[in-house]
N, C-alpha and C positions, 0 to 999 in steps of 0.2 A: 356376480354374472359373469365375470370374465372368464372365471375356471369353467363354468358350464360351457361358454363358447368354445373354449380351448378343447374341452375334452370332445365336443362334438366334432370340432374340425380334425382332431387325431383320429377318432373312430371313424368318420365317413372316408377318411385317406385309404384305408385298406392296407393290408400287409403286402410288402413287396414279395413277389413270387421267389421261391427258395433258388430256382436255377438261373436266375437274373444276375449278371456281372460279368467279369473277366475271367477265362478259363484257359488252362495251357496243360497239354500233355506234358509230364514231369520227364518222360522217357520215350525217345522214340527209336525206332530200328528202321534203317540204319541210324547210327550216331549222328546228329545234325538234321534228321527229319523228325518234325513234329507238328501238331496242329495247334494253333492259338485261335480264340475267337472270344466275342462280347455277344452275350446273350441278352434279349429283353423280351417284352410281350406283356401279356395280361392273361388273367385266367389260367387256362391250360395252353395258351397260344405262344408258342416259341417264334421268335424271330431274330435275327442277327447277321453278323458278317466274320469273317475269319481268314486266315492265311494257314494254307498247307506248306510250309517250309519243307524243301527238299534239299538234302546233302548236297547232292550231284545233279542240279538242275535248278529250273527257274521256279521260284516260288509262286503258288496257285492261289489266286484270291478266290472267296466263295461266300455266296449269301446262304443263310439258313433259315428254314422254315418248316413248321411242323408242329407238333402237339406233346405236351408232357404227360398226358393221360396214357394210361396203360392201353395200348391198342395192338392187336396180332400184326406181326410183321413191321413195315416201314412206319415210324412215327416222326422221324426228323429227315429233311432231305438237305443235302449240301447241293447247291447249284452253282457250278465253276463258271469263271469267264469262258466263253465260247457255247454254253449252253448244256455242256455234260452235266448229270446230275448222278449222285450216290445217295442212297437210302440207308437208313440205319435205324434199328430199335432202339429205343431211350429208356434207361434205367437211372435213377437217381438214390444210391443206397444212404448216402446222408448228405446234409447241406454242404458238403465241402467237396464232393466227388460226383461226377457224372460218368457214365459208360454209355458209349454209342458203340452198336454192333452190327455187323453184316456177314454175311458167309466168307467175304474176302479178308477183314480185318476187324480188329477191336480197338478203338480210340477212347483211352481212359484218361478223363480231363480232372484237374484239380483246380479248385479256387485260387485265383491271385489276389 
Protein backbone atom coordinates (compact mmCIF):
# COMPACT_ATOMS: atom_id res chain seq x y z
CA UNK A 1 0.00 0.00 0.00
CA UNK A 2 2.84 2.42 0.83
CA UNK A 3 4.35 1.78 -2.60
CA UNK A 4 1.10 2.77 -4.33
CA UNK A 5 0.82 5.97 -2.28
CA UNK A 6 4.44 6.86 -3.04
CA UNK A 7 3.92 6.25 -6.77
CA UNK A 8 0.80 8.44 -6.73
CA UNK A 9 2.62 11.22 -4.87
CA UNK A 10 5.50 11.20 -7.35
CA UNK A 11 3.20 10.97 -10.37
CA UNK A 12 0.99 13.86 -9.25
CA UNK A 13 3.96 16.14 -8.67
CA UNK A 14 4.60 16.50 -12.38
CA UNK A 15 7.98 17.04 -13.95
CA UNK A 16 9.79 20.34 -13.54
CA UNK A 17 9.96 22.59 -16.58
CA UNK A 18 13.21 22.28 -18.54
CA UNK A 19 14.01 25.97 -18.40
CA UNK A 20 13.72 26.32 -14.61
CA UNK A 21 16.98 26.89 -12.78
CA UNK A 22 20.06 29.11 -12.74
CA UNK A 23 21.44 30.38 -16.05
CA UNK A 24 24.51 32.38 -17.07
CA UNK A 25 25.86 33.82 -20.28
CA UNK A 26 29.24 32.05 -20.63
CA UNK A 27 30.82 34.76 -22.77
CA UNK A 28 29.86 38.40 -22.83
CA UNK A 29 31.02 41.20 -25.08
CA UNK A 30 32.71 43.28 -23.94
CA UNK A 31 34.54 41.00 -21.53
CA UNK A 32 33.06 41.36 -18.03
CA UNK A 33 29.58 42.07 -19.40
CA UNK A 34 27.15 39.17 -19.13
CA UNK A 35 23.65 38.14 -18.03
CA UNK A 36 22.80 35.72 -15.24
CA UNK A 37 19.32 34.82 -14.06
CA UNK A 38 17.17 32.37 -12.14
CA UNK A 39 14.04 31.18 -13.91
CA UNK A 40 10.97 29.44 -12.54
CA UNK A 41 7.30 29.13 -13.34
CA UNK A 42 4.98 26.37 -14.46
CA UNK A 43 3.50 25.08 -17.68
CA UNK A 44 4.83 27.47 -20.30
CA UNK A 45 4.81 30.54 -18.01
CA UNK A 46 8.30 31.87 -17.25
CA UNK A 47 9.05 34.06 -14.23
CA UNK A 48 12.33 35.01 -12.63
CA UNK A 49 14.96 37.62 -11.92
CA UNK A 50 18.49 38.38 -12.92
CA UNK A 51 21.37 40.79 -13.31
CA UNK A 52 22.88 42.35 -16.42
CA UNK A 53 26.54 42.70 -15.38
CA UNK A 54 28.29 45.59 -17.11
CA UNK A 55 32.07 45.73 -17.40
CA UNK A 56 32.14 49.51 -17.40
CA UNK A 57 29.12 50.61 -15.45
CA UNK A 58 26.51 49.77 -12.87
CA UNK A 59 24.97 46.30 -12.95
CA UNK A 60 21.26 46.29 -13.84
CA UNK A 61 18.77 44.12 -11.95
CA UNK A 62 15.72 42.88 -13.87
CA UNK A 63 12.69 40.65 -13.55
CA UNK A 64 11.72 38.11 -16.18
CA UNK A 65 8.21 37.32 -17.41
CA UNK A 66 6.93 35.53 -20.47
CA UNK A 67 6.27 32.22 -22.13
CA UNK A 68 8.33 29.27 -23.27
CA UNK A 69 5.72 28.57 -25.96
CA UNK A 70 6.80 29.31 -29.51
CA UNK A 71 5.15 32.61 -30.33
CA UNK A 72 5.89 35.10 -33.09
CA UNK A 73 7.87 38.09 -31.82
CA UNK A 74 8.44 38.72 -28.12
CA UNK A 75 8.06 35.72 -25.83
CA UNK A 76 10.12 36.86 -22.82
CA UNK A 77 10.48 40.35 -21.34
CA UNK A 78 13.17 41.72 -19.02
CA UNK A 79 11.85 44.61 -16.90
CA UNK A 80 14.73 46.64 -15.49
CA UNK A 81 14.68 48.76 -12.34
CA UNK A 82 13.14 52.05 -13.38
CA UNK A 83 10.54 50.37 -15.60
CA UNK A 84 12.34 50.05 -18.94
CA UNK A 85 11.73 46.77 -20.75
CA UNK A 86 13.52 44.62 -23.30
CA UNK A 87 11.71 41.90 -25.24
CA UNK A 88 13.22 38.70 -26.61
CA UNK A 89 12.20 35.68 -28.61
CA UNK A 90 12.73 32.46 -26.60
CA UNK A 91 14.35 29.25 -27.83
CA UNK A 92 15.68 26.25 -25.92
CA UNK A 93 17.62 23.99 -28.31
CA UNK A 94 18.41 21.53 -25.48
CA UNK A 95 17.95 21.22 -21.73
CA UNK A 96 21.22 23.04 -20.94
CA UNK A 97 20.96 26.06 -23.27
CA UNK A 98 18.55 28.95 -23.82
CA UNK A 99 18.76 31.59 -26.55
CA UNK A 100 17.05 34.95 -26.10
CA UNK A 101 17.16 37.23 -29.13
CA UNK A 102 15.93 40.58 -30.38
CA UNK A 103 17.14 42.82 -33.24
CA UNK A 104 19.73 44.48 -30.97
CA UNK A 105 21.36 41.42 -29.36
CA UNK A 106 21.37 37.71 -28.73
CA UNK A 107 21.84 36.31 -25.23
CA UNK A 108 22.98 32.67 -25.14
CA UNK A 109 22.56 31.20 -21.65
CA UNK A 110 24.01 27.99 -20.22
CA UNK A 111 22.64 26.08 -17.25
CA UNK A 112 24.67 26.53 -14.04
